[in-house]
PADREN-36612 format. One record per residue: z, y, x of N, C-alpha, C in turn. Coordinates in steps of 0.1 Angstrom, whole numbers, padded with zeros to 4 digits, always signed. Each point is the difference from the previous one (the first is absolute). Layout:
% PADREN-36612
ZYXZYXZYX...
This chain:
% PADREN-36612
+2179+1990+2885+0009-0003-0011+0014+0005+0004+0006+0009-0007+0014+0004+0002+0007+0003-0013+0012-0003+0000+0009+0002-0012-0007-0005-0013-0007-0011+0001-0006-0006-0012-0013+0006-0003-0005+0010+0006-0013+0006-0002-0010-0010+0006-0012-0002-0007-0010-0009+0004-0014+0006+0000-0007-0002+0011-0014+0004+0000-0009-0011-0006-0010+0004-0008-0010-0009-0006-0014+0005+0004-0009-0009+0003-0014+0003+0003-0008-0001-0013-0009+0009-0003-0008+0000-0012-0015+0001+0005-0008-0011-0002-0014+0000+0004-0008+0009-0009-0012+0004+0005-0009+0007-0008-0011-0010-0004-0011+0004-0006-0011-0009-0004-0012+0003+0008+0002+0005+0012-0012+0003+0009-0007-0012+0005+0008-0011+0003-0006-0012+0006-0003+0001+0015+0004+0011+0006-0003+0002+0015+0011-0007+0009+0011-0004-0006+0011-0006+0008+0007-0010-0009+0008-0008+0007+0009-0009-0007+0013-0001+0007+0011-0003-0007+0012-0002+0007+0000-0014+0006+0001+0000+0014+0000-0012+0007+0014-0007+0002+0010+0009+0001+0013-0006+0002+0011+0011-0003+0011-0004-0006+0011+0009-0002+0012-0007+0007+0006+0007+0009+0012-0005+0008+0012+0008-0004+0011-0007-0003+0013+0007-0004+0010-0004+0011+0005+0011+0007+0010-0002+0010+0013+0004-0006+0009-0009-0001+0013+0002-0006+0009+0006+0010+0010+0008-0004+0010+0005+0010+0008-0011+0006+0006+0003+0011+0008-0010+0007+0014-0002-0007+0003+0009-0009+0013-0001-0007-0002+0004-0014+0008-0005-0009-0001+0002-0014+0007+0013-0005+0005+0008+0010+0007+0012-0004-0009+0010-0008+0006+0006-0009-0007+0010-0009-0005+0011+0009-0013+0004-0002-0006+0011+0007-0007-0003+0013+0001-0013+0004-0008-0004+0012-0014-0003-0004-0009+0007+0007-0014-0001-0004-0007-0013+0004-0009-0005-0008-0009-0010+0003-0014+0006+0002-0010-0008+0001-0013+0005+0003-0011-0009-0007-0010+0006-0005-0012-0007-0005-0012+0004+0008-0008-0009+0004-0012+0002+0007-0012-0006-0008-0010+0009-0003-0012-0005-0007-0012+0000+0010-0006-0012+0001-0012-0001+0008-0012-0001-0009-0010+0009+0002-0012+0000-0008-0012-0005+0008-0010-0005-0007-0012-0005+0006-0012+0007-0007-0009+0005+0008-0012+0007-0005-0009-0011-0006-0006+0003-0011-0009-0010-0007-0015+0005+0001-0002+0013-0002-0013+0006+0001+0001+0015+0002-0011+0006+0004-0001+0014+0002+0003+0007-0013+0006+0012+0001+0002+0008-0012+0013+0008+0001+0003+0007-0011+0013+0008+0000+0009-0006-0011+0013+0002+0002+0010-0005-0009+0013+0008+0002+0010-0005-0005+0013+0006+0002+0011-0011-0001+0011+0002+0007+0011-0009+0000+0012+0008-0005+0007-0005-0010+0011+0007-0006+0013-0008+0002+0010+0007+0003+0014-0005+0002+0009+0007-0009+0009-0007-0007+0009+0007-0009+0014-0005+0003+0010+0010+0001+0014-0003+0003+0008+0000-0013+0006-0011-0003+0007-0002-0013+0016+0000+0003+0007+0008-0007+0015-0001+0001+0004-0013-0007+0012-0004+0003+0005-0013-0006+0001+0001-0015-0006-0010-0007+0000-0001-0014-0009+0010-0008-0008+0007+0007-0009+0010-0006-0014-0005-0001-0007+0005-0011-0014-0004-0002-0010+0011+0005+0005+0012+0002-0008+0011+0005+0003+0002+0015-0011+0002+0008+0003+0003+0014+0006+0013+0003+0008+0000+0011+0006+0013+0004-0009+0007+0009-0009-0007+0007-0010+0006+0009-0012-0009+0000-0012+0007+0001-0013-0007+0001-0007+0006+0012-0006-0009+0008-0008+0004+0012-0014-0007-0002-0010+0008+0001-0014-0005-0001-0007+0003+0013-0006-0010+0006-0008+0001+0012-0014-0003-0003-0009+0010+0003-0015-0003-0002-0005-0007+0013-0009-0010-0003-0005-0007+0012-0015+0000-0001-0007-0002+0011-0014-0001+0001-0003-0011+0010-0007-0010-0005-0004-0012+0008-0015+0002+0005-0002+0000+0013-0013+0002+0005-0003-0012+0009-0013-0003+0002-0003-0011+0009+0001+0004+0015
């Protein structure tokens, strides 16, 4: 998270994983432009394939400035 931009996680409907925990680490100062950090921990539910999508939103915007999709495969 920098300059008001915020990452959001978007789940798929695969059912192979679930979001176990979301951790937000705030910057040590409130100065503009100091980055914070988000950490997403996922848990495998069953074997299969799915995807994890992250979208970066500018401040006050409804459309993402960037989208990252990661394909995953869960095996035993």
